[in-house]
VOBA-1610 file (N, C-alpha, C; in pm, whole numbers, padded with zeros to 5 digits, always signed):
BEGIN
Met-05849-00511+02707Met-05959-00547+02619Met-06082-00463+02650Thr-06098-00427+02775Thr-06214-00349+02816Thr-06208-00206+02764Asn-06089-00147+02759Asn-06077-00005+02725Asn-06012+00021+02589Gly-06011-00077+02501Gly-05952-00059+02369Gly-06014+00059+02296Gly-05929+00143+02238Gly-05977+00260+02165Gly-06005+00379+02254Ala-05987+00365+02384Ala-06018+00472+02477Ala-05908+00576+02482Ser-05944+00695+02524Ser-05848+00801+02555Ser-05831+00803+02706Val-05728+00872+02751Val-05703+00877+02895Val-05699+01022+02942Leu-05731+01041+03068Leu-05717+01170+03134Leu-05652+01146+03268Pro-05553+01220+03307Pro-05487+01322+03226Pro-05414+01259+03107Glu-05380+01342+03010Glu-05328+01288+02884Glu-05185+01330+02850Glu-05125+01416+02929Glu-04989+01462+02902Glu-04886+01369+02966Phe-04772+01353+02898Phe-04660+01278+02954Phe-04532+01331+02892Asn-04421+01303+02956Asn-04294+01353+02908Asn-04212+01242+02845Val-04144+01278+02737Val-04044+01193+02674Val-03915+01274+02688Gly-03837+01239+02788Gly-03724+01324+02824Gly-03778+01456+02875Ile-03738+01567+02813Ile-03787+01698+02855Ile-03901+01749+02766Val-03938+01670+02665Val-04044+01709+02572Val-04178+01657+02619Glu-04275+01748+02629Glu-04409+01707+02670Glu-04485+01655+02549Arg-04550+01541+02567Arg-04630+01478+02461Arg-04773+01459+02510Cys-04860+01423+02418Cys-05001+01406+02450Cys-05047+01266+02407Phe-05115+01197+02496Phe-05170+01065+02468Phe-05290+01082+02376Gly-05296+01003+02270Gly-05411+01007+02180Gly-05515+00906+02225Ser-05504+00783+02173Ser-05598+00679+02214Ser-05532+00543+02204Leu-05582+00453+02287Leu-05537+00314+02283Leu-05589+00249+02156Phe-05511+00159+02099Phe-05561+00082+01987Phe-05662-00020+02038Ser-05747-00065+01950Ser-05862-00147+01987Ser-05837-00296+01965Phe-05911-00377+02041Phe-05911-00522+02019Phe-06032-00565+01936Asp-06111-00467+01890Asp-06226-00493+01804Asp-06176-00510+01660Glu-06191-00630+01605Glu-06141-00660+01471Glu-06205-00573+01363Glu-06319-00516+01389Glu-06389-00431+01291Glu-06344-00285+01299Ser-06272-00250+01401Ser-06230-00111+01422Ser-06115-00073+01329Ser-06115+00052+01285Ser-06002+00103+01207Ser-05878+00117+01295Glu-05896+00112+01425Glu-05786+00121+01521Glu-05748-00016+01578Tyr-05786-00123+01508Tyr-05758-00260+01553Tyr-05607-00278+01570Ile-05567-00322+01687Ile-05426-00328+01724Ile-05343-00417+01630Val-05399-00523+01580Val-05326-00611+01489Val-05301-00540+01356Lys-05402-00471+01304Lys-05384-00395+01180Lys-05280-00286+01199Lys-05285-00218+01312Lys-05188-00112+01341Lys-05046-00169+01346Tyr-05030-00285+01408Tyr-04898-00348+01411Tyr-04849-00377+01269Gln-04937-00431+01186Gln-04898-00465+01049Gln-04858-00340+00970Ile-04925-00230+00995Ile-04894-00105+00925Ile-04757-00051+00968Tyr-04731-00051+01098Tyr-04610+00013+01150Tyr-04489-00080+01163Glu-04510-00208+01160Glu-04401-00304+01181Glu-04281-00284+01090Pro-04300-00250+00961Pro-04183-00234+00874Pro-04085-00123+00917Ser-04132-00025+00992Ser-04044+00084+01032Ser-04006+00080+01180Leu-04066-00010+01256Leu-04035-00021+01398Leu-03922-00120+01423Pro-03845-00096+01528Pro-03743-00195+01564Pro-03809-00328+01601Lys-03731-00435+01593Lys-03781-00567+01632Lys-03824-00564+01778Lys-03928-00640+01809Lys-03981-00658+01943Lys-04043-00531+02002Val-04084-00438+01915Val-04155-00317+01959Val-04296-00325+01902Ser-04396-00314+01992Ser-04536-00328+01951Ser-04614-00201+01986Pro-04675-00136+01887Pro-04754-00017+01915Pro-04884-00052+01986Ile-04918+00028+02087Ile-05042+00005+02161Ile-05134+00126+02160Ala-05079+00243+02121Ala-05157+00367+02122Ala-05086+00468+02033Asn-05153+00581+02012Asn-05092+00687+01932Asn-05103+00820+02005Asp-05040+00920+01947Asp-05062+01056+01994Asp-05134+01130+01882Pro-05184+01250+01905Pro-05260+01320+01801Pro-05180+01351+01674Ala-05047+01346+01682Ala-04963+01377+01566Ala-04924+01253+01486Gly-04973+01136+01525Gly-04942+01014+01452Gly-04819+00940+01501Asn-04760+00985+01611Asn-04651+00911+01672Asn-04710+00796+01752Leu-04625+00707+01799Leu-04673+00585+01864Leu-04626+00572+02007Ile-04710+00514+02088Ile-04674+00469+02222Ile-04666+00318+02211Cys-04551+00263+02249Cys-04525+00121+02222Cys-04473+00049+02346Leu-04485-00081+02340Leu-04419-00168+02438Leu-04297-00226+02370Asp-04183-00217+02438Asp-04057-00265+02382Asp-04012-00388+02461Tyr-04018-00502+02396Tyr-03983-00631+02457Tyr-03838-00670+02430Asn-03758-00580+02375Asn-03624-00613+02331Asn-03536-00672+02441Asn-03537-00615+02559Asn-03449-00662+02665Asn-03518-00749+02770Asn-03651-00759+02763Asn-03722-00839+02861Asn-03858-00879+02805Ser-03872-01003+02764Ser-03997-01047+02703Ser-04113-01054+02801Gly-04084-01063+02931Gly-04190-01073+03030Gly-04239-00940+03084Ser-04156-00838+03076Ser-04192-00708+03131Ser-04137-00598+03040Pro-04214-00561+02937Pro-04164-00463+02841Pro-04159-00322+02900Ile-04069-00241+02845Ile-04068-00099+02880Ile-04162-00025+02785Val-04200+00095+02823Val-04283+00179+02737Val-04191+00276+02664Val-04209+00285+02533Val-04129+00376+02451Val-04220+00459+02363Phe-04165+00570+02315Phe-04235+00661+02226Phe-04169+00652+02090Gly-04244+00622+01987Gly-04190+00611+01852Gly-04228+00731+01768Glu-04127+00810+01729Glu-04152+00924+01641Glu-04156+00876+01496His-04254+00924+01422His-04269+00876+01284His-04202+00968+01181Glu-04164+01089+01218Glu-04112+01184+01120Glu-03990+01132+01044Asn-03895+01073+01114Asn-03774+01025+01049Asn-03771+00873+01032Ala-03884+00809+01054Ala-03889+00663+01046Ala-03903+00619+00900Trp-03814+00534+00859Trp-03818+00474+00726Trp-03844+00326+00742Glu-03907+00266+00643Glu-03919+00121+00645Glu-03779+00063+00635Lys-03751-00035+00719Lys-03617-00094+00722Lys-03578-00152+00587Glu-03673-00211+00517Glu-03644-00268+00385Glu-03598-00160+00287Met-03658-00042+00295Met-03618+00069+00209Met-03477+00117+00244Leu-03444+00121+00371Leu-03309+00160+00412Leu-03205+00064+00355Ile-03241-00063+00353Ile-03150-00164+00299Ile-03134-00147+00148Lys-03246-00129+00078Lys-03242-00119-00068Lys-03186+00015-00116Val-03237+00124-00061Val-03201+00257-00111Val-03067+00306-00058Glu-03044+00289+00070Glu-02921+00341+00129Glu-02811+00237+00142Gly-02842+00113+00107Gly-02741+00009+00111Gly-02700-00034+00250Leu-02788-00012+00348Leu-02757-00053+00485Leu-02773-00203+00501Thr-02702-00258+00596Thr-02723-00398+00632Thr-02850-00406+00716Glu-02900-00527+00736Glu-03018-00545+00819Glu-02992-00493+00961Glu-02873-00519+01011Glu-02837-00472+01146Glu-02832-00319+01151Gln-02778-00255+01050Gln-02772-00109+01046Gln-02912-00048+01035Ala-02999-00111+00956Ala-03137-00063+00943Ala-03210-00075+01077Glu-03184-00182+01150Glu-03244-00200+01283Glu-03194-00091+01378Glu-03065-00062+01374Glu-03010+00045+01458Glu-03073+00180+01424Arg-03092+00207+01296Arg-03155+00333+01253Arg-03298+00340+01304Ala-03370+00229+01299Ala-03508+00226+01351Ala-03510+00255+01500Arg-03411+00206+01573Arg-03403+00231+01718Arg-03377+00377+01750Glu-03320+00453+01656Glu-03294+00595+01679Glu-03421+00678+01690Asn-03534+00623+01645Asn-03662+00694+01650Asn-03750+00650+01767Val-03693+00571+01858Val-03768+00518+01972Val-03704+00569+02100Phe-03787+00628+02187Phe-03736+00693+02307Phe-03802+00638+02433Tyr-03721+00616+02533Tyr-03767+00562+02662Tyr-03869+00655+02726Val-03975+00595+02782Val-04076+00669+02856Val-04088+00618+03000Ala-04102+00485+03016Ala-04123+00430+03150Ala-04081+00283+03153Ala-04046+00236+03273Ala-04001+00098+03291Ala-04114-00004+03279Thr-04237+00040+03308Thr-04354-00048+03299Thr-04474+00032+03250Phe-04578-00037+03208Phe-04700+00032+03166Phe-04764+00103+03285Thr-04760+00041+03402Thr-04816+00105+03523Thr-04741+00233+03554Glu-04608+00229+03543Glu-04529+00351+03567Glu-04565+00458+03464Phe-04587+00417+03340Phe-04629+00512+03236Phe-04760+00580+03276Leu-04857+00501+03319Leu-04986+00558+03361Leu-04967+00655+03477Asp-04878+00622+03569Asp-04851+00710+03682Asp-04785+00841+03639Lys-04720+00844+03524Lys-04654+00964+03476Lys-04746+01058+03400Leu-04867+01013+03369Leu-04962+01100+03298Leu-05000+01216+03387His-05005+01338+03328His-05037+01458+03407His-05109+01560+03319Asp-05160+01663+03384Asp-05227+01775+03313Asp-05125+01878+03270
//
């Protein structure tokens, strides 16, 4: 709550072998255009279940907490937006089942760290 909307230094981190750049944390200020609840509502249709965006990168990709396998201690994942479709559109247009659409959404989410603290420790120049 104290650092909502802030950027971090160092700002580089790796997703597998690909280097990425941290943009900014989403805000807890309801008046902010970066308000975390609004951001969740915008991205929720294309994100897998139990994945919550908390920050972005300069290219519009997302840094998220994934509660899928552990509701008490989420992992940090990177969500690429380039190939992300709204799950409802995948169901309607491509005829996928809800389960298949969820699997497709998971294909755009990549492991970064086991905890948020570990993620912060992985930031580098």
